[in-house]
C-alpha positions in Angstrom: 4.2 36.7 -27.4 7.1 36.3 -25.8 7.4 33.9 -22.8 7.6 36.3 -19.4 9.4 35.1 -16.4 7.3 36.7 -13.2 6.2 36.3 -10.2 4.2 33.1 -9.7 0.7 34.3 -7.0 -2.3 31.6 -5.3 -3.8 31.6 -9.0 -1.4 29.5 -10.4 -0.7 27.2 -7.7 -3.2 24.9 -10.2 -1.0 25.1 -13.0 2.1 25.0 -11.2 0.7 20.8 -9.0 -0.9 20.2 -12.7 2.7 20.4 -13.8 4.5 19.0 -11.1 1.8 16.6 -10.9 2.8 15.1 -14.3 6.5 15.2 -13.7 6.2 13.1 -10.2 4.6 10.6 -12.5 7.0 10.7 -15.5 9.5 11.4 -14.6 12.8 10.8 -12.4 12.7 14.3 -11.3 10.8 14.5 -8.8 11.4 11.9 -6.4 7.8 11.1 -5.5 5.9 7.7 -5.9 2.2 8.9 -6.2 0.9 12.6 -6.9 0.9 15.7 -4.3 -3.1 17.9 -3.9 -3.5 21.8 -4.0 -3.1 21.3 -0.4 0.3 20.6 -0.6 0.8 23.0 -2.7 -0.7 25.5 -0.8 1.2 24.9 2.3 4.8 25.0 0.2 4.2 28.6 -1.0 3.0 30.1 2.3 6.0 28.8 3.7 8.3 30.1 0.4 6.5 33.7 1.1 7.0 33.8 4.9 10.7 32.7 4.7 11.0 35.4 1.7 12.3 32.9 -0.8 10.9 32.8 -4.4 8.7 31.4 -7.0 8.3 32.9 -10.5 6.8 30.8 -13.4 7.2 30.7 -16.5 3.8 32.3 -18.7 3.3 31.7 -22.9 0.4 33.2 -24.1 -1.8 34.0 -20.6 -0.4 29.8 -19.8 1.5 28.4 -16.6 4.1 26.3 -18.9 6.8 25.8 -16.0 7.7 26.8 -12.8 11.0 27.8 -10.3 12.2 28.6 -6.6 14.6 29.0 -4.4 14.1 27.8 -0.6 16.7 27.3 2.3 18.5 23.7 2.1 19.1 23.7 6.0 17.4 25.1 8.3 20.7 26.1 10.1 21.9 30.0 10.1 25.5 29.4 9.5 24.2 27.6 6.1 22.1 31.3 5.2 24.2 32.2 1.6 22.8 28.9 0.8 19.9 27.6 -1.1 18.6 25.4 -3.2 16.7 25.3 -6.8 14.3 23.9 -8.4 13.1 24.3 -12.2 10.5 22.1 -13.4 8.7 22.4 -17.3 5.1 21.7 -18.5 6.3 18.6 -20.6 3.9 20.5 -24.2 7.4 23.2 -23.3 10.9 21.7 -23.1 13.5 21.8 -24.8 11.8 25.3 -25.8 14.3 27.4 -23.9 11.4 27.8 -20.7 14.1 26.2 -18.1 16.8 28.4 -19.1 15.0 31.8 -18.7 13.0 30.6 -15.7 17.2 28.6 -14.3 18.8 32.2 -15.8 16.4 35.3 -13.4 16.5 32.8 -10.8 20.1 33.3 -9.8 19.5 36.2 -10.6 16.7 36.7 -7.4 20.0 34.3 -5.9 21.9 37.5 -6.4 19.4 40.0 -5.1 19.3 38.3 -2.3 22.8 38.5 -1.3 23.2 34.7 -1.6 26.5 33.1 -2.0 26.1 29.1 -3.3 21.9 27.6 -5.4 22.6 24.2 -4.9 20.6 21.6 -7.1 19.4 18.0 -6.5 19.5 15.8 -9.7 19.1 12.4 -10.4 22.7 11.3 -11.7 20.5 9.9 -15.5 18.9 12.9 -16.1 21.9 14.2 -18.3 19.8 16.3 -19.6 19.4 18.9 -16.9 23.3 17.7 -15.4 24.3 19.2 -19.1 21.8 22.3 -18.8 23.1 23.4 -15.2 27.0 22.9 -16.6 25.9 26.0 -19.2 25.3 28.0 -16.6 28.1 27.7 -14.3 27.0 24.3 -12.4 29.4 22.0 -11.2 29.4 18.4 -9.5 29.6 19.2 -6.2 28.6 15.7 -4.7 27.2 12.6 -5.9 25.1 10.4 -3.7 24.4 6.6 -4.2 21.0 5.0 -3.8 19.3 6.5 -1.9 16.6 6.5 -4.0 13.9 3.7 -5.5 11.8 5.0 -7.6 10.6 3.3 -11.0 11.8 -0.3 -9.8 15.0 1.3 -9.1 17.6 2.4 -6.8 18.1 6.4 -7.7 22.3 8.1 -7.6 21.7 12.1 -6.5 23.5 14.2 -8.3 24.2 17.9 -5.9 25.4 19.9 -8.0 25.9 24.2 -7.1 27.1 26.8 -8.4 28.7 30.2 -6.6 27.7 33.5 -6.4 29.8 36.1 -6.0 28.1 37.8 -2.8 27.3 38.4 -0.1 30.4 41.3 -0.2 30.8 40.9 3.8 29.0 38.2 4.8 27.7 38.1 9.3 27.4 35.4 11.0 24.2 36.1 12.7 
């Protein structure tokens, strides 16, 4: 059965939560200390839906093995053509094309939303994620030193950016 990318539903939230909490516990991909409760993901998902922001899941043989989302970069109206994305894959399925499928789908979603810039925040030590994003045309646009502290050390955050073709005629409203 091939990998299937689809919009997330509320029923996917426990699987999304499990992936997210594993990432929090074992990596620097999310700068958080403690697992988040299901209520946190429910509130996030409701806010995503209310804002018209996509949340996608990658499903393999009926199991959610990854998720990705696009959300606001900043809240002021002038930033409405920029958004931040996130992609996370179940530990057992990393390196098998799940992240690529999700990022490709998120880029298409960003274009459909009329966005101009898609931004990602990546730990500077995560050379794999930086190289992964570079393969899709993302370029480093900022580096913030000592912005977070996790696992007993200070962390640098790299922002990467993909300039998209749209929108053709932006508005200032």
